[in-house]
N, C-alpha and C positions, 0 to 999 in steps of 0.2 A: 838497625832499630826502627822499628815503625814509628811513624807519627800520626796523631789525631787527622791532621789535613790530608794525609795520604788517601789516594783514591779507593774505592771498592770497584772490584772489576766484576759484571756480571756477563755472563755469555751463554749463549743459546747455539743451536745449530741454524738459528735464523732469527725470524720475529717473535716467535712465539715467547721466549723469555721476558718479552715485556710484560706478559701479564704478573711475573714474579716484581718486576721492576717498578710496577705501579703500586703493590703493595709495600716494597720496600721505601719508595716515595713518601708513602701515606704515613708509615710510623717513623721515618728515619730522614725527613724533609730536607735536614741540613748538611747531608753528606754529599761527599763529591762521588760522582759515579763513572765509571767508562762501561758503558753496553757494547759489546761486541756480538754480531751475529754473523755467523760462519754460514752464509746462504750460499755460497759459491759451492758448499758440499754438503747442502742439505737435500733431501732429509737424513739424519742419523737412523732414524727408524727402520731402514731397509739395508742396512749395513750391516756387518758382522760386529760382534763385540770385541774383537780385535781391530778391526778398523776404527771404530770410534774411540776407543782408547788411545790410539795413536794420535788421531786428531786431536783429542782433548790435551792429552801432555803436550804436542806440539804447541798449542794454542797456549796453555798454561805457562810455559818457557816464556813465551814472547810477553805475556801480560805481567807476569813477576816481574820480569827485566825492568818494567816501568817504575817500580817502587809502590806496588799496591799493599794495603793492609789487610784486605780481604778477599776472597776469590769466592763468588757466589754462582755455583752450577747450576743455572736455570732451566735445565733440561733434563727430563726423568730419563732419557736413553743415556745420556753422558752419566748422568749419577749412577746410574746402575752398572754401567760400563767401566767407569773409571774414579770414583770417588775414595777408593781406598787407596789406589794407584797414588792419587794426588796427596792425601794426607801423608803417605810414606815418604814420597818424594819431598814434600814441604812441610815438615813438622811443626816449626815455629810461625805458619800461616795460618790464618783463621780461614778453614775450608768449609762452606756450607753447601749441602746438595739439596735436591727437592726429591719426594718421592710420592707416590700416589696414596692420598688421603684415606687409605684404608681404615686404620685405626680410628681417626673421629667418626667415619660412617659407622664402623661396627659398634662402637660405644655406644652412638645414640639409637641405634635399631639394632638391640641386643636379639638374636634369632633372626632376624630379618632378611630379605632378600637385595643384594648390593651387587651391583654391575661395576666393573672395572674396565674403563675405556682406555685403551693406551697402544703404544705401538709395539708389534711383535717383538723386538727386542727388549723392550721393558718388561712383559709379560713372562718372557722366557728365561729373564737373567735369574742368577741368583739370589740378587739382592731383594728381588720382589718375591720370589718362592718363599724365602724366610719369612717375609711380612704375612703372605699368605697363609704358611703352615699354623700363624698364630692365631687366624680366624676362623679357618675353613671348617674346623668342628661344630663350630656353635652358630655357623650363618650359612646362608645359600648364597653362594658368590659365584656369578657368572662372569667369565672372561670374555671381554669384546675387542680384539684387535682393530684397529681403525686405518689400515693403511692408506693413503691419498688425503687425509682430512689436514696433516700439517702442510701438505703442497698446495692445498686451497688456500690455506690462511697466508701462507708465503706469497701469495698471488692476490690477496685481499679479497677472495671470494667466498670468505667462510659463510656468509649469508646469500649466496647466490643461488638460483635454482640446481647449477650442479652439485652446490654443497649440500641442499636439501634433500636430493635424491640419494646421495650417498649416505646421508644419515638414515634417511627413511629405510634404507635396505638393511643397515645394520640394528635399528633401534625399534623401528615400527611393531615387532612381534613382542616388545617388552612394554610397551605403553599400557601403564595402569598396574604393572607388574613388580615393578621396582619400587623398593623404599628408598633406596639411594643410588647416585651414579658418581662415581668416583673419577673425576677427569684426570687421567694420569699421563698426560704431555700437555705443557705449558702453552702449547698452540691451543688446545681446546678450548678455553674459557672463551674464547672470540667467538665460538660457535653456539655460545650459551642459548642464544635467541631463538635458533632453529631446533635446538635439542629440546628447550621446553616446550615448542609448537608440537612436536611429536611425543614425548613421554607424558605431557601433561603436568599439573601443577602438584600432582600427588608423589611426585619423585623429587627428591632433593638433591641437588646437585653439590659437589665436595670438590673444593680445589688445594692442590698442597702448597700453593704459592704463600697464602697467609703465614703457614707454619715455617716456612724458609726464611720469610722475612722476619719473624719473630724470634727465630734462633739465631739469625745474624745481631740483631739487637743484644739479644743476652750475652753472645761473646764478645762485642763491641764494649760491654757495659763491664765486663769480666775481665778484659784485657785494659780497661782504663782507655780506651781508643775511640769514644764518640768525639764527635766532632760538631761543633755549633756554627758552621756556616759561615759564610754564605753558600749556600747548597750549587750544585753545578750537575749536570748530566752532559757527557761528551759519547756521541752515537758514531759507531764505526761499524763497518761490516766488510767482509772479504770481497763480496762483489762491489766494484766501482760503478755504483748506479744510483744517482739522486733518487730515483724512484724508491728504492729499498730503504732509503735513510727517511725518507718524507714518510713512507708506510710506517717505519718502526717509531718514529717520533710521534705519528696520529696515534697508534696503537697505545703508546706509553702513556697518552695525556699529555704530551709536551706541547701540541699545537692543534 
């Protein structure tokens, strides 16, 4: 039986899931968290769906063995590849994923031009394709695979000349032409400053992390599992590196 004081496990292929953790800490500041980044196997976005699913299920086995009350998959690629398998394997556990925020973007800009920037695995996945089918008929939707951007965030170089060059090559043709850009990878919100410089202020950016945090809160309320603190965040990573732990804590706003 889960207890209110049991931790919420949040995991990602690396440091990117801290963009979701920030939303969780804002609306659920009193909870206890384990943040696990699998940087040793990053990036997930260039692996096959089967490889990602295997990595996620193995990581979930280790995290659930620690007595968690919820599992937040703070990775779009991992959500698309493994969320259904996780819910089947752990039917009594709160399992929340993240998906590209296409629905809120489409709702706000009916008939508009919406870009979806994500990893190739996310864009090609069945889960995203089902989401895309709901809005493609009434909107102009441009898919923008962005291999390499997550790697730069992992290295803390999202706002570097190298990151700017990558984003310019991908986005400069759409400056002034997109109503909205959906950031379909949890790493991408950390490149917001560079993205805004390239696209301009006329394009609204949408991040799925806020919805994930809100959904987590709803499930905790439903299950009567909200905890009233004191809050705590334990940061771990599959790489034995003080530098990656420091970067994770910095991106999460913990230092």
